[in-house]
N, C-alpha and C positions, 0 to 999 in steps of 0.2 A: 897504289898499282900505278900502272902505265898506259896510257890510252890514244888511240889514232884515231883523230876523225877525216876520211877519207871522203872528200868531197869536190863538186865544182868549183866553188867560188867562196871567198873569204872576206872577213873586212880588208879593204876598205870598199868593197863591193856592198852594194845593199839590197838587201830582199828578204824575203822570210826564213830560207833556207841559211840563209849567212845569219841571222839575226838567231836564231835557234841554236843553233851549234857554238856561235859564240858565247851565248848567255849558258849555256849547258856545258861547253868547255872549262869556260872563267870558273863554275860552281865547284866543278871538281878539283882545280887549281886551290880554289879557300878550303877543301875538305883535306886539303895534302898529298894529294894525285899529281903525279905529270903528265901531262896532256901535248899532242901535238896533232897539228893539223897539215893534211898534204892535199894540196889543193893545186890550180890554175891561177897561173900571172895571169890575170886579166888585160891588163895594160901598161904602159910603158912608166918606170919609175921604182916599179916594185922592188922589192929587196928579194933576193932566192929565199935567204932566211931569214925570220926577225922573231922577235916576241913582241906578243900584245898582251900586255896584262897578263902575264907570267905563261902563255900561250905561246908554245912555238910551230910558228907556221912557215911550212916548206912550202914554196910554189915549185913543184918538181917539173914543169914544165910551162913554158910562157907564152905570150900573142900580144902584140900592142895593140889588137881592136880583134881581141877574142869575141866581145860580147856584141859586134857590129859586124861581124862577116859571116856568109854563107846563108843556106838554111837553116828556118828557126834562130838565126839569130844568134849561132854561134860558128867559129872556126875548127870545123871539121876533123881537117887534118891533125889540128891540136890535141882533138877527144881523142883518136887513134893513138897519140903518141902518150898522151895522158895513160891510156890503158897499159900500153908496152912498158912504160916508164914503172908504173904498177907490177906489173909483171916480172921486170927483170930484178928489181929490188924486193921481190919476199923474204929474200933471207931478212933483210930491216925488219922489215913488217911483223917477221917472226918473232922479233924479242920485246913485242907489245902483250901485253894482258887481254887486252879487247879492240877491238876493232868495230868503228860505227861507219856503217856506209851510208853516204848521202844519196838519197834518189837522182839526183844529175851527176853527170852527162848520161845515166843509164849504161852504157856499155862496159863501165868500170864495175858497176854492180853484175852486170848478165855475161862476162866475157872472161874476167880474172879470177884463176884459182888463190882464193887466199889461203895462207898456213890453215893447215886444220890444226893445229895445238891451239892456237887463239881462237878465242870466242868471238863470234862475228855478229853484227848484228845488223838488220836493215832499217833506216829508219822510212817513214811515211809519215812526210809531212802534209800531202795533199791525194788525192786522188780526180782523175780527169776523165770525163764520161769519152764513150766511144768505140766500137768494136776494135780499133787496133792498140790504143789505151789499155784496153779491159785485158788483150790478149798479151802485152809487154809485162803488165801488172802480175799476169798468172804467174809467167816465165820467172819473174824475179822472187816470186812468194814460193819456187820451188825447191831452192839449194836445200840438199837435207843437211840437217846440221846445225843451219842457220837462224838464229835467233830474229827478232823482228820488235820494234819499237812504231807503237802509233801515238798519235798526237790528239787520237781522241776515240771514243767508244765505237766511234760509228765505222772508223777505219779497221778498229779491231775486231769488230763484228764483221768485215768483208775479209779480212785474213783467216779468220775461222772458217766462214762458210768456204773459203777456197782450199781447205783443207790444213792449215797451219794449226797445229796444235795449241789448245790455249796455255798451256806451261810455258811455250818459247814466244809468247807474247809480253810484252810489255806496254803500260801505256803511259805516256811522259807528254804532260802540254808544254807550251811554250811560254817562258818567263818573260813578263813584259819590263823594258829598260828604260822607257820613259821618265821623263821629268815629271816630279808630283808636286803641286801646288803646295806651300806652308799651309798649317791648319787655320793660322788666323789670316790667309788672305779671303778678301771679299771678292777680289776680281771675277767674275763670270765669261768665260770664253762660251761664245754662242757658236762657235766652230765646229762641228762634226766630221769627224775623217776619216772614210774606208779607205783604207792603201794595200792592194793586192790585186793578184789576178781575179777578174771578173767571173769566178767557176762555181759553178752550181753548188757544192760543198760549202764554199763561205758564204754562202746566201745573203748576196748583197740585195735581193728581192724582198727579204724577209726587212733588211733594215731600212728599206725606203718605204714598205706599208708600215713599220712600227713611227717610220718620223712623220707621214701620211697621218696617220690616226689618232697621233697626240696633237696633231694641229701646231706641231714646232716651229712651222716657217711661217705661219701667221704671229707667231712670239718672236720673232728675229732673229731666230735661228738657221743656220745655212749647213748642208748635208754635202759634202766633198765626197765624189769617188773618182780615186786617180789609180787609175790602172786599165788593161783591155783584158778583153776575153772572150769564150764564148756566150757569156749571157750582156756582153755590149749595147747588141741591137734591142733584145726584149726592154735591157732596163732602160734605155732612151725612148724607148714607145710609152715605158709607163712611168718615167720622170716625166714626161711630156705636158707642161702646164702645172705642174707640182711646185708652189711656192718655194723657193729657198735651195732647189737643189741644183748642183753644179758637177757636170761631168765634166772631168779634164784629161779623160783617155790616157794612151800609154805616154809614162814620163821618163825621160832621159835619166840618168844617173846624177847628173848636174841639180836637174830639180828636183830630185829625191832631197 
C-alpha cells in the first residue's frame, strides 16, 4: 500500500511530531509499504525531494527561516502557500491508499479538501488547553468521514466526548528511537531528561513530584527540563529549592 504523511515539519527538524511520523513511516516501509512525507522545508540547504531511510520526503514549499519568522515562530505566508500547494496537487494525493495528517500547521487540516476516495486520518499527538484551542480542535474533529489517530487513551476519550464515533478512532503510541545501553554495561547515568513543550497533558509536574518524593536529588541524580510552555512558571515555582532540578527553558534546534 502507499501512504502519505502530510505534516508541517520532518527530519532534520527535531520535535515530537517529527519523531512520531519518522518512526511511523519507517516502520511501514519495513513492512513493505511505500511512504511519502509532504512537508515544509524549514531551512536552507534542504533538497525538495530526498529519501530518508526508505521514506520519500517531498518538501513541497520552503522558507529558509520558517521556524524563526512571524507570530508563533512560523512564517505564515509559507503556511498559506503550503495549503494552496496541497489543494492544487489533490490529483497526486488521490493516488495514495491512505493519508495521515499531522496537527500542524493547523490550516492544512482545516481548509484543504482531501480526495474522498482516499482514507484520511487526523493524527492527535497532543492537546493544548484554552478556549481558543478547544474551538480549533472541535473544528478539526468535525470533517465527515475522516478517521482519527490518538497518541493515548485520554485524547481518544476526548474525541469520543466530542462526537467522534469510536470505530473512527485508533490509538497508536509513539515509539522511542533512543539508544539503549548494552545489558553488560554497568554505567549508571544519573541524568533524567524531560524534553518537550511544558503542557499539562505531558505532566511535567508529575515527573517533578516523583523526583522529589523518591529523593533522587539527594542521591546525586539531576532532572533536566528542556522546553517551554503554559506550565513554565508553575514548574519553576514548584522546582524552587529542589536539589538536582535544572530548567533549561526553550532550546534552539542547534541545542536539540
